[in-house]
N, CA, C, O and the ligand as a Tripos MOL2 file, in Angstrom:
@<TRIPOS>MOLECULE
protein
  265   263    67     0     0
PROTEIN
NO_CHARGES

@<TRIPOS>ATOM
      1 N          -0.5070   -3.6610  -14.1920 N.3       1 MET1
      2 CA         -0.8330   -3.9320  -12.7840 C.3       1 MET1
      3 C          -0.4000   -2.7540  -11.9240 C.2       1 MET1
      4 O           0.6920   -2.2090  -12.0870 O.2       1 MET1
      5 N          -1.2570   -2.3840  -11.0280 N.am      2 ALA2
      6 CA         -0.9830   -1.2410  -10.1780 C.3       2 ALA2
      7 C           0.1600   -1.5420   -9.2150 C.2       2 ALA2
      8 O           0.3640   -2.6710   -8.7700 O.2       2 ALA2
      9 N           0.8850   -0.4830   -8.9210 N.am      3 LYS3
     10 CA          1.9790   -0.6240   -7.9690 C.3       3 LYS3
     11 C           1.6010    0.1180   -6.7070 C.2       3 LYS3
     12 O           1.0630    1.2240   -6.7630 O.2       3 LYS3
     13 N           1.8790   -0.4780   -5.5910 N.am      4 TYR4
     14 CA          1.5190    0.1370   -4.3230 C.3       4 TYR4
     15 C           2.7950    0.4940   -3.5680 C.2       4 TYR4
     16 O           3.4410   -0.3550   -2.9540 O.2       4 TYR4
     17 N           3.1340    1.7770   -3.6330 N.am      5 ILE5
     18 CA          4.3070    2.2430   -2.9000 C.3       5 ILE5
     19 C           3.8460    2.7580   -1.5470 C.2       5 ILE5
     20 O           2.9210    3.5650   -1.4530 O.2       5 ILE5
     21 N           4.4940    2.2880   -0.5220 N.am      6 TYR6
     22 CA          4.0820    2.6620    0.8260 C.3       6 TYR6
     23 C           5.3110    2.9680    1.6620 C.2       6 TYR6
     24 O           6.4050    2.4590    1.4200 O.2       6 TYR6
     25 N           5.0940    3.8130    2.6480 N.am      7 GLU7
     26 CA          6.1850    4.2110    3.5170 C.3       7 GLU7
     27 C           6.1270    3.3860    4.7910 C.2       7 GLU7
     28 O           5.0980    3.3440    5.4650 O.2       7 GLU7
     29 N           7.2110    2.7430    5.1130 N.am      8 CYS8
     30 CA          7.2510    1.9550    6.3410 C.3       8 CYS8
     31 C           6.9910    2.8560    7.5430 C.2       8 CYS8
     32 O           7.7050    3.8390    7.7400 O.2       8 CYS8
     33 N           5.9750    2.5360    8.3510 N.am      9 PRO9
     34 CA          5.6490    3.3950    9.4930 C.3       9 PRO9
     35 C           6.7240    3.3820   10.5740 C.2       9 PRO9
     36 O           6.7180    4.2330   11.4630 O.2       9 PRO9
     37 N           7.6310    2.4390   10.5060 N.am     10 VAL10
     38 CA          8.6700    2.3470   11.5300 C.3      10 VAL10
     39 C           9.8950    3.1760   11.1430 C.2      10 VAL10
     40 O          10.3670    3.9920   11.9350 O.2      10 VAL10
     41 N          10.4070    2.9700    9.9390 N.am     11 CYS11
     42 CA         11.6690    3.6150    9.5610 C.3      11 CYS11
     43 C          11.5410    4.5150    8.3360 C.2      11 CYS11
     44 O          12.5410    5.0590    7.8660 O.2      11 CYS11
     45 N          10.3120    4.6840    7.8050 N.am     12 ASN12
     46 CA         10.0480    5.5640    6.6740 C.3      12 ASN12
     47 C          10.7220    5.1300    5.3820 C.2      12 ASN12
     48 O          10.8180    5.9130    4.4370 O.2      12 ASN12
     49 N          11.1790    3.9150    5.3370 N.am     13 ASN13
     50 CA         11.7150    3.3710    4.0960 C.3      13 ASN13
     51 C          10.5630    3.1210    3.1240 C.2      13 ASN13
     52 O           9.4790    2.7110    3.5400 O.2      13 ASN13
     53 N          10.7910    3.3630    1.8430 N.am     14 LEU14
     54 CA          9.7390    3.1030    0.8730 C.3      14 LEU14
     55 C           9.7380    1.6320    0.4780 C.2      14 LEU14
     56 O          10.7680    1.0650    0.1130 O.2      14 LEU14
     57 N           8.5770    1.0440    0.5590 N.am     15 ILE15
     58 CA          8.4560   -0.3720    0.2310 C.3      15 ILE15
     59 C           7.3080   -0.5670   -0.7600 C.2      15 ILE15
     60 O           6.4550    0.3070   -0.9210 O.2      15 ILE15
     61 N           7.3010   -1.6830   -1.3940 N.am     16 THR16
     62 CA          6.2410   -2.0060   -2.3530 C.3      16 THR16
     63 C           5.3080   -3.0440   -1.7420 C.2      16 THR16
     64 O           5.7390   -4.0950   -1.2680 O.2      16 THR16
     65 N           4.0210   -2.7210   -1.7670 N.am     17 LEU17
     66 CA          3.0290   -3.6650   -1.2640 C.3      17 LEU17
     67 C           2.4240   -4.4360   -2.4210 C.2      17 LEU17
     68 O           2.4210   -3.9710   -3.5610 O.2      17 LEU17
     69 N           1.9230   -5.5960   -2.1190 N.am     18 LYS18
     70 CA          1.1820   -6.3460   -3.1270 C.3      18 LYS18
     71 C          -0.1470   -6.7920   -2.5330 C.2      18 LYS18
     72 O          -0.3240   -6.8480   -1.3170 O.2      18 LYS18
     73 N          -1.0630   -7.1050   -3.4220 N.am     19 VAL19
     74 CA         -2.3910   -7.5180   -2.9810 C.3      19 VAL19
     75 C          -2.3040   -8.9150   -2.3680 C.2      19 VAL19
     76 O          -1.7410   -9.8370   -2.9590 O.2      19 VAL19
     77 N          -2.8580   -9.0440   -1.2000 N.am     20 ASP20
     78 CA         -2.9650  -10.3550   -0.5680 C.3      20 ASP20
     79 C          -4.0570  -11.1480   -1.2870 C.2      20 ASP20
     80 O          -5.2430  -10.8370   -1.1760 O.2      20 ASP20
     81 N          -3.6450  -12.1520   -2.0060 N.am     21 LEU21
     82 CA         -4.6060  -12.8960   -2.8410 C.3      21 LEU21
     83 C          -5.6540  -13.6190   -2.0190 C.2      21 LEU21
     84 O          -6.6950  -14.0110   -2.5450 O.2      21 LEU21
     85 N          -5.3950  -13.7950   -0.7600 N.am     22 TRP22
     86 CA         -6.3430  -14.5110    0.0930 C.3      22 TRP22
     87 C          -7.3160  -13.5710    0.7890 C.2      22 TRP22
     88 O          -8.2140  -14.0190    1.5020 O.2      22 TRP22
     89 N          -7.1410  -12.2810    0.5850 N.am     23 SER23
     90 CA         -8.0200  -11.3410    1.2670 C.3      23 SER23
     91 C          -9.3600  -11.2380    0.5440 C.2      23 SER23
     92 O          -9.5040  -11.6670   -0.6010 O.2      23 SER23
     93 N         -10.3200  -10.6680    1.2300 N.am     24 CYS24
     94 CA        -11.6700  -10.5090    0.6870 C.3      24 CYS24
     95 C         -11.6330   -9.6350   -0.5690 C.2      24 CYS24
     96 O         -11.0360   -8.5590   -0.5370 O.2      24 CYS24
     97 N         -12.2500  -10.0630   -1.6700 N.am     25 PRO25
     98 CA        -12.2170   -9.2730   -2.9070 C.3      25 PRO25
     99 C         -12.9360   -7.9400   -2.7950 C.2      25 PRO25
    100 O         -12.7190   -7.0490   -3.6160 O.2      25 PRO25
    101 N         -13.7870   -7.7930   -1.7910 N.am     26 PHE26
    102 CA        -14.5150   -6.5360   -1.6260 C.3      26 PHE26
    103 C         -13.7840   -5.5780   -0.6910 C.2      26 PHE26
    104 O         -14.0760   -4.3830   -0.6640 O.2      26 PHE26
    105 N         -12.8610   -6.0910    0.0500 N.am     27 GLN27
    106 CA        -12.0140   -5.2260    0.8830 C.3      27 GLN27
    107 C         -10.6190   -5.8360    0.8860 C.2      27 GLN27
    108 O         -10.2090   -6.5050    1.8340 O.2      27 GLN27
    109 N          -9.9110   -5.5830   -0.1950 N.am     28 ARG28
    110 CA         -8.6240   -6.2360   -0.3810 C.3      28 ARG28
    111 C          -7.5830   -5.7100    0.5940 C.2      28 ARG28
    112 O          -7.5860   -4.5410    0.9780 O.2      28 ARG28
    113 N          -6.7230   -6.5870    0.9680 N.am     29 THR29
    114 CA         -5.6420   -6.2440    1.8760 C.3      29 THR29
    115 C          -4.3340   -6.1990    1.0950 C.2      29 THR29
    116 O          -4.0630   -7.0500    0.2490 O.2      29 THR29
    117 N          -3.5410   -5.1930    1.4010 N.am     30 LEU30
    118 CA         -2.2130   -5.0860    0.8100 C.3      30 LEU30
    119 C          -1.1860   -5.4880    1.8560 C.2      30 LEU30
    120 O          -1.2770   -5.1050    3.0220 O.2      30 LEU30
    121 N          -0.2220   -6.2570    1.4200 N.am     31 ILE31
    122 CA          0.7870   -6.7160    2.3600 C.3      31 ILE31
    123 C           2.1760   -6.4490    1.8030 C.2      31 ILE31
    124 O           2.3760   -6.3490    0.5920 O.2      31 ILE31
    125 N           3.1120   -6.3390    2.7040 N.am     32 GLY32
    126 CA          4.4970   -6.1350    2.2970 C.3      32 GLY32
    127 C           5.3930   -6.2170    3.5120 C.2      32 GLY32
    128 O           4.9320   -6.3060    4.6510 O.2      32 GLY32
    129 N           6.6690   -6.1860    3.2430 N.am     33 GLN33
    130 CA          7.6260   -6.2360    4.3450 C.3      33 GLN33
    131 C           8.7610   -5.2780    4.0420 C.2      33 GLN33
    132 O           9.2850   -5.2390    2.9280 O.2      33 GLN33
    133 N           9.1300   -4.5090    5.0480 N.am     34 CYS34
    134 CA         10.2190   -3.5580    4.9050 C.3      34 CYS34
    135 C          11.5420   -4.3180    4.8840 C.2      34 CYS34
    136 O          11.8170   -5.1410    5.7570 O.2      34 CYS34
    137 N          12.3610   -4.0220    3.8600 N.am     35 ASP35
    138 CA         13.6350   -4.7280    3.7870 C.3      35 ASP35
    139 C          14.6940   -4.0930    4.6730 C.2      35 ASP35
    140 O          15.8090   -4.6040    4.7810 O.2      35 ASP35
    141 N          14.3490   -2.9880    5.3040 N.am     36 LYS36
    142 CA         15.3080   -2.3330    6.1910 C.3      36 LYS36
    143 C          15.1610   -2.8310    7.6240 C.2      36 LYS36
    144 O          16.1350   -3.2310    8.2620 O.2      36 LYS36
    145 N          13.9210   -2.7970    8.1180 N.am     37 CYS37
    146 CA         13.7070   -3.1450    9.5210 C.3      37 CYS37
    147 C          12.8550   -4.4080    9.6750 C.2      37 CYS37
    148 O          12.5260   -4.8100   10.7910 O.2      37 CYS37
    149 N          12.5020   -5.0290    8.5490 N.am     38 ASN38
    150 CA         11.7200   -6.2680    8.5630 C.3      38 ASN38
    151 C          10.3400   -6.1170    9.1670 C.2      38 ASN38
    152 O           9.7180   -7.1010    9.5660 O.2      38 ASN38
    153 N           9.8560   -4.8720    9.2360 N.am     39 ASN39
    154 CA          8.5090   -4.6350    9.7280 C.3      39 ASN39
    155 C           7.5020   -5.1640    8.7140 C.2      39 ASN39
    156 O           7.6190   -4.8980    7.5180 O.2      39 ASN39
    157 N           6.5270   -5.9030    9.1900 N.am     40 LYS40
    158 CA          5.5010   -6.4120    8.2930 C.3      40 LYS40
    159 C           4.3570   -5.4160    8.2130 C.2      40 LYS40
    160 O           3.8320   -4.9700    9.2330 O.2      40 LYS40
    161 N           3.9780   -5.0720    6.9900 N.am     41 VAL41
    162 CA          2.9440   -4.0720    6.7640 C.3      41 VAL41
    163 C           1.7090   -4.7470    6.1960 C.2      41 VAL41
    164 O           1.7920   -5.5680    5.2830 O.2      41 VAL41
    165 N           0.5710   -4.3860    6.7500 N.am     42 GLU42
    166 CA         -0.7020   -4.9010    6.2680 C.3      42 GLU42
    167 C          -1.7030   -3.7610    6.3310 C.2      42 GLU42
    168 O          -1.9030   -3.1680    7.3910 O.2      42 GLU42
    169 N          -2.3300   -3.4520    5.2150 N.am     43 ILE43
    170 CA         -3.2440   -2.3190    5.1870 C.3      43 ILE43
    171 C          -4.3640   -2.6090    4.1960 C.2      43 ILE43
    172 O          -4.1320   -3.2030    3.1430 O.2      43 ILE43
    173 N          -5.5600   -2.1930    4.5320 N.am     44 TYR44
    174 CA         -6.6700   -2.3300    3.5870 C.3      44 TYR44
    175 C          -6.4330   -1.4070    2.4020 C.2      44 TYR44
    176 O          -5.8750   -0.3190    2.5420 O.2      44 TYR44
    177 N          -6.8720   -1.8660    1.2260 N.am     45 GLU45
    178 CA         -6.6830   -1.0550    0.0230 C.3      45 GLU45
    179 C          -7.3430    0.3110    0.1740 C.2      45 GLU45
    180 O          -6.7990    1.3180   -0.2780 O.2      45 GLU45
    181 N          -8.5170    0.3470    0.8130 N.am     46 ASP46
    182 CA         -9.2170    1.6180    1.0100 C.3      46 ASP46
    183 C          -8.3960    2.5640    1.8830 C.2      46 ASP46
    184 O          -8.2980    3.7600    1.6080 O.2      46 ASP46
    185 N          -7.8100    2.0050    2.9380 N.am     47 ASP47
    186 CA         -6.9720    2.8220    3.8150 C.3      47 ASP47
    187 C          -5.7350    3.3060    3.0670 C.2      47 ASP47
    188 O          -5.2580    4.4240    3.2610 O.2      47 ASP47
    189 N          -5.2380    2.4290    2.2120 N.am     48 TYR48
    190 CA         -4.0690    2.7970    1.4210 C.3      48 TYR48
    191 C          -4.3720    3.9800    0.5100 C.2      48 TYR48
    192 O          -3.5640    4.9000    0.3860 O.2      48 TYR48
    193 N          -5.5460    3.9510   -0.1290 N.am     49 LYS49
    194 CA         -5.9210    5.0470   -1.0230 C.3      49 LYS49
    195 C          -6.0010    6.3650   -0.2600 C.2      49 LYS49
    196 O          -5.5930    7.4130   -0.7600 O.2      49 LYS49
    197 N          -6.5340    6.2950    0.9590 N.am     50 GLU50
    198 CA         -6.5900    7.4910    1.7930 C.3      50 GLU50
    199 C          -5.1870    7.9970    2.0970 C.2      50 GLU50
    200 O          -4.9130    9.1960    2.0560 O.2      50 GLU50
    201 N          -4.3210    7.0600    2.3990 N.am     51 TRP51
    202 CA         -2.9380    7.4100    2.7170 C.3      51 TRP51
    203 C          -2.2820    8.0920    1.5180 C.2      51 TRP51
    204 O          -1.5600    9.0780    1.6710 O.2      51 TRP51
    205 N          -2.5410    7.5530    0.3170 N.am     52 VAL52
    206 CA         -1.9620    8.1220   -0.8960 C.3      52 VAL52
    207 C          -2.4270    9.5540   -1.0850 C.2      52 VAL52
    208 O          -1.6380   10.4240   -1.4540 O.2      52 VAL52
    209 N          -3.7270    9.8070   -0.8290 N.am     53 LYS53
    210 CA         -4.2620   11.1560   -0.9750 C.3      53 LYS53
    211 C          -3.5640   12.1210   -0.0310 C.2      53 LYS53
    212 O          -3.2370   13.2510   -0.3930 O.2      53 LYS53
    213 N          -3.3450   11.6420    1.1990 N.am     54 GLU54
    214 CA         -2.6990   12.4980    2.1860 C.3      54 GLU54
    215 C          -1.2530   12.7720    1.8140 C.2      54 GLU54
    216 O          -0.7590   13.8920    1.9390 O.2      54 GLU54
    217 N          -0.5920   11.7280    1.3560 N.am     55 LYS55
    218 CA          0.8450   11.8300    1.0910 C.3      55 LYS55
    219 C           1.1460   12.3670   -0.2900 C.2      55 LYS55
    220 O           2.2340   12.8850   -0.5450 O.2      55 LYS55
    221 N           0.1600   12.2400   -1.1940 N.am     56 GLU56
    222 CA          0.3590   12.6030   -2.5940 C.3      56 GLU56
    223 C           1.5850   11.9240   -3.1650 C.2      56 GLU56
    224 O           2.4350   12.5500   -3.7990 O.2      56 GLU56
    225 N           1.6520   10.6430   -2.9270 N.am     57 VAL57
    226 CA          2.7730    9.8520   -3.4240 C.3      57 VAL57
    227 C           2.6770    9.7230   -4.9380 C.2      57 VAL57
    228 O           1.6080    9.4580   -5.4880 O.2      57 VAL57
    229 N           3.7840    9.9110   -5.5820 N.am     58 LYS58
    230 CA          3.8090    9.7430   -7.0290 C.3      58 LYS58
    231 C           3.9150    8.2620   -7.3620 C.2      58 LYS58
    232 O           4.8520    7.5780   -6.9500 O.2      58 LYS58
    233 N           2.9490    7.7930   -8.1030 N.am     59 GLN59
    234 CA          2.9450    6.3940   -8.4680 C.3      59 GLN59
    235 C           1.9850    6.1810   -9.6160 C.2      59 GLN59
    236 O           1.3500    7.1300  -10.0770 O.2      59 GLN59
    237 N           1.8710    4.9680  -10.0790 N.am     60 ASP60
    238 CA          1.0380    4.7090  -11.2400 C.3      60 ASP60
    239 C          -0.2680    4.0360  -10.8780 C.2      60 ASP60
    240 O          -0.8650    3.3300  -11.6900 O.2      60 ASP60
    241 N          -0.7010    4.2600   -9.6590 N.am     61 TYR61
    242 CA         -1.9940    3.7040   -9.2870 C.3      61 TYR61
    243 C          -3.0870    4.4300  -10.0760 C.2      61 TYR61
    244 O          -3.1200    5.6600  -10.0810 O.2      61 TYR61
    245 N          -3.9790    3.6920  -10.7420 N.am     62 PRO62
    246 CA         -4.9900    4.3430  -11.5880 C.3      62 PRO62
    247 C          -5.9500    5.2210  -10.7880 C.2      62 PRO62
    248 O          -6.4330    4.8350   -9.7240 O.2      62 PRO62
    249 N          -6.2120    6.4000  -11.3220 N.am     63 GLU63
    250 CA         -7.1160    7.3320  -10.6670 C.3      63 GLU63
    251 C          -8.5580    6.9640  -10.9740 C.2      63 GLU63
    252 O          -8.8700    6.5200  -12.0790 O.2      63 GLU63
    253 N          -9.4440    7.1490   -9.9860 N.am     64 GLY64
    254 CA        -10.8610    6.9220  -10.2300 C.3      64 GLY64
    255 C         -11.4820    8.1200  -10.9140 C.2      64 GLY64
    256 O         -10.8560    9.1760  -11.0030 O.2      64 GLY64
    257 N         -12.6870    7.9750  -11.3910 N.am     65 ASP65
    258 CA        -13.3690    9.0710  -12.0670 C.3      65 ASP65
    259 C         -14.2660    9.8360  -11.1010 C.2      65 ASP65
    260 O         -15.3710   10.2400  -11.4640 O.2      65 ASP65
    261 N         -13.8120   10.0300   -9.9180 N.am     66 GLU66
    262 CA        -14.6470   10.6900   -8.9210 C.3      66 GLU66
    263 C         -14.6840   12.2110   -9.1430 C.2      66 GLU66
    264 O         -15.3440   12.9280   -8.3910 O.2      66 GLU66
    265 ZN         11.0310   -0.2330    8.0260 Zn       67 ZN67
@<TRIPOS>BOND
     1     1     2 1
     2     2     3 1
     3     3     4 2
     4     3     5 am
     5     5     6 1
     6     6     7 1
     7     7     8 2
     8     7     9 am
     9     9    10 1
    10    10    11 1
    11    11    12 2
    12    11    13 am
    13    13    14 1
    14    14    15 1
    15    15    16 2
    16    15    17 am
    17    17    18 1
    18    18    19 1
    19    19    20 2
    20    19    21 am
    21    21    22 1
    22    22    23 1
    23    23    24 2
    24    23    25 am
    25    25    26 1
    26    26    27 1
    27    27    28 2
    28    27    29 am
    29    29    30 1
    30    30    31 1
    31    31    32 2
    32    31    33 am
    33    33    34 1
    34    34    35 1
    35    35    36 2
    36    35    37 am
    37    37    38 1
    38    38    39 1
    39    39    40 2
    40    39    41 am
    41    41    42 1
    42    42    43 1
    43    43    44 2
    44    43    45 am
    45    45    46 1
    46    46    47 1
    47    47    48 2
    48    47    49 am
    49    49    50 1
    50    50    51 1
    51    51    52 2
    52    51    53 am
    53    53    54 1
    54    54    55 1
    55    55    56 2
    56    55    57 am
    57    57    58 1
    58    58    59 1
    59    59    60 2
    60    59    61 am
    61    61    62 1
    62    62    63 1
    63    63    64 2
    64    63    65 am
    65    65    66 1
    66    66    67 1
    67    67    68 2
    68    67    69 am
    69    69    70 1
    70    70    71 1
    71    71    72 2
    72    71    73 am
    73    73    74 1
    74    74    75 1
    75    75    76 2
    76    75    77 am
    77    77    78 1
    78    78    79 1
    79    79    80 2
    80    79    81 am
    81    81    82 1
    82    82    83 1
    83    83    84 2
    84    83    85 am
    85    85    86 1
    86    86    87 1
    87    87    88 2
    88    87    89 am
    89    89    90 1
    90    90    91 1
    91    91    92 2
    92    91    93 am
    93    93    94 1
    94    94    95 1
    95    95    96 2
    96    95    97 am
    97    97    98 1
    98    98    99 1
    99    99   100 2
   100    99   101 am
   101   101   102 1
   102   102   103 1
   103   103   104 2
   104   103   105 am
   105   105   106 1
   106   106   107 1
   107   107   108 2
   108   107   109 am
   109   109   110 1
   110   110   111 1
   111   111   112 2
   112   111   113 am
   113   113   114 1
   114   114   115 1
   115   115   116 2
   116   115   117 am
   117   117   118 1
   118   118   119 1
   119   119   120 2
   120   119   121 am
   121   121   122 1
   122   122   123 1
   123   123   124 2
   124   123   125 am
   125   125   126 1
   126   126   127 1
   127   127   128 2
   128   127   129 am
   129   129   130 1
   130   130   131 1
   131   131   132 2
   132   131   133 am
   133   133   134 1
   134   134   135 1
   135   135   136 2
   136   135   137 am
   137   137   138 1
   138   138   139 1
   139   139   140 2
   140   139   141 am
   141   141   142 1
   142   142   143 1
   143   143   144 2
   144   143   145 am
   145   145   146 1
   146   146   147 1
   147   147   148 2
   148   147   149 am
   149   149   150 1
   150   150   151 1
   151   151   152 2
   152   151   153 am
   153   153   154 1
   154   154   155 1
   155   155   156 2
   156   155   157 am
   157   157   158 1
   158   158   159 1
   159   159   160 2
   160   159   161 am
   161   161   162 1
   162   162   163 1
   163   163   164 2
   164   163   165 am
   165   165   166 1
   166   166   167 1
   167   167   168 2
   168   167   169 am
   169   169   170 1
   170   170   171 1
   171   171   172 2
   172   171   173 am
   173   173   174 1
   174   174   175 1
   175   175   176 2
   176   175   177 am
   177   177   178 1
   178   178   179 1
   179   179   180 2
   180   179   181 am
   181   181   182 1
   182   182   183 1
   183   183   184 2
   184   183   185 am
   185   185   186 1
   186   186   187 1
   187   187   188 2
   188   187   189 am
   189   189   190 1
   190   190   191 1
   191   191   192 2
   192   191   193 am
   193   193   194 1
   194   194   195 1
   195   195   196 2
   196   195   197 am
   197   197   198 1
   198   198   199 1
   199   199   200 2
   200   199   201 am
   201   201   202 1
   202   202   203 1
   203   203   204 2
   204   203   205 am
   205   205   206 1
   206   206   207 1
   207   207   208 2
   208   207   209 am
   209   209   210 1
   210   210   211 1
   211   211   212 2
   212   211   213 am
   213   213   214 1
   214   214   215 1
   215   215   216 2
   216   215   217 am
   217   217   218 1
   218   218   219 1
   219   219   220 2
   220   219   221 am
   221   221   222 1
   222   222   223 1
   223   223   224 2
   224   223   225 am
   225   225   226 1
   226   226   227 1
   227   227   228 2
   228   227   229 am
   229   229   230 1
   230   230   231 1
   231   231   232 2
   232   231   233 am
   233   233   234 1
   234   234   235 1
   235   235   236 2
   236   235   237 am
   237   237   238 1
   238   238   239 1
   239   239   240 2
   240   239   241 am
   241   241   242 1
   242   242   243 1
   243   243   244 2
   244   243   245 am
   245   245   246 1
   246   246   247 1
   247   247   248 2
   248   247   249 am
   249   249   250 1
   250   250   251 1
   251   251   252 2
   252   251   253 am
   253   253   254 1
   254   254   255 1
   255   255   256 2
   256   255   257 am
   257   257   258 1
   258   258   259 1
   259   259   260 2
   260   259   261 am
   261   261   262 1
   262   262   263 1
   263   263   264 2
@<TRIPOS>SUBSTRUCTURE
     1 MET1         2 RESIDUE 1 A MET
     2 ALA2         6 RESIDUE 1 A ALA
     3 LYS3        10 RESIDUE 1 A LYS
     4 TYR4        14 RESIDUE 1 A TYR
     5 ILE5        18 RESIDUE 1 A ILE
     6 TYR6        22 RESIDUE 1 A TYR
     7 GLU7        26 RESIDUE 1 A GLU
     8 CYS8        30 RESIDUE 1 A CYS
     9 PRO9        34 RESIDUE 1 A PRO
    10 VAL10       38 RESIDUE 1 A VAL
    11 CYS11       42 RESIDUE 1 A CYS
    12 ASN12       46 RESIDUE 1 A ASN
    13 ASN13       50 RESIDUE 1 A ASN
    14 LEU14       54 RESIDUE 1 A LEU
    15 ILE15       58 RESIDUE 1 A ILE
    16 THR16       62 RESIDUE 1 A THR
    17 LEU17       66 RESIDUE 1 A LEU
    18 LYS18       70 RESIDUE 1 A LYS
    19 VAL19       74 RESIDUE 1 A VAL
    20 ASP20       78 RESIDUE 1 A ASP
    21 LEU21       82 RESIDUE 1 A LEU
    22 TRP22       86 RESIDUE 1 A TRP
    23 SER23       90 RESIDUE 1 A SER
    24 CYS24       94 RESIDUE 1 A CYS
    25 PRO25       98 RESIDUE 1 A PRO
    26 PHE26      102 RESIDUE 1 A PHE
    27 GLN27      106 RESIDUE 1 A GLN
    28 ARG28      110 RESIDUE 1 A ARG
    29 THR29      114 RESIDUE 1 A THR
    30 LEU30      118 RESIDUE 1 A LEU
    31 ILE31      122 RESIDUE 1 A ILE
    32 GLY32      126 RESIDUE 1 A GLY
    33 GLN33      130 RESIDUE 1 A GLN
    34 CYS34      134 RESIDUE 1 A CYS
    35 ASP35      138 RESIDUE 1 A ASP
    36 LYS36      142 RESIDUE 1 A LYS
    37 CYS37      146 RESIDUE 1 A CYS
    38 ASN38      150 RESIDUE 1 A ASN
    39 ASN39      154 RESIDUE 1 A ASN
    40 LYS40      158 RESIDUE 1 A LYS
    41 VAL41      162 RESIDUE 1 A VAL
    42 GLU42      166 RESIDUE 1 A GLU
    43 ILE43      170 RESIDUE 1 A ILE
    44 TYR44      174 RESIDUE 1 A TYR
    45 GLU45      178 RESIDUE 1 A GLU
    46 ASP46      182 RESIDUE 1 A ASP
    47 ASP47      186 RESIDUE 1 A ASP
    48 TYR48      190 RESIDUE 1 A TYR
    49 LYS49      194 RESIDUE 1 A LYS
    50 GLU50      198 RESIDUE 1 A GLU
    51 TRP51      202 RESIDUE 1 A TRP
    52 VAL52      206 RESIDUE 1 A VAL
    53 LYS53      210 RESIDUE 1 A LYS
    54 GLU54      214 RESIDUE 1 A GLU
    55 LYS55      218 RESIDUE 1 A LYS
    56 GLU56      222 RESIDUE 1 A GLU
    57 VAL57      226 RESIDUE 1 A VAL
    58 LYS58      230 RESIDUE 1 A LYS
    59 GLN59      234 RESIDUE 1 A GLN
    60 ASP60      238 RESIDUE 1 A ASP
    61 TYR61      242 RESIDUE 1 A TYR
    62 PRO62      246 RESIDUE 1 A PRO
    63 GLU63      250 RESIDUE 1 A GLU
    64 GLY64      254 RESIDUE 1 A GLY
    65 ASP65      258 RESIDUE 1 A ASP
    66 GLU66      262 RESIDUE 1 A GLU
    67 ZN67       265 GROUP 0 **** ****
């Protein structure tokens, strides 16, 4: 299972997001909560992928064959 590491936009703490099971399967939403500042994070998976490209975060998210 893919892991979604994300940086809290408030305090820059690294947090782990998980797929919101209730979100649309064609545009999945990732959700999480920062354990430092309790900021709730919600981001579309597509937006998350863009963020990963920009940040070049090291993680085990599977690469596409693009
Ligand atoms: Zn935070």
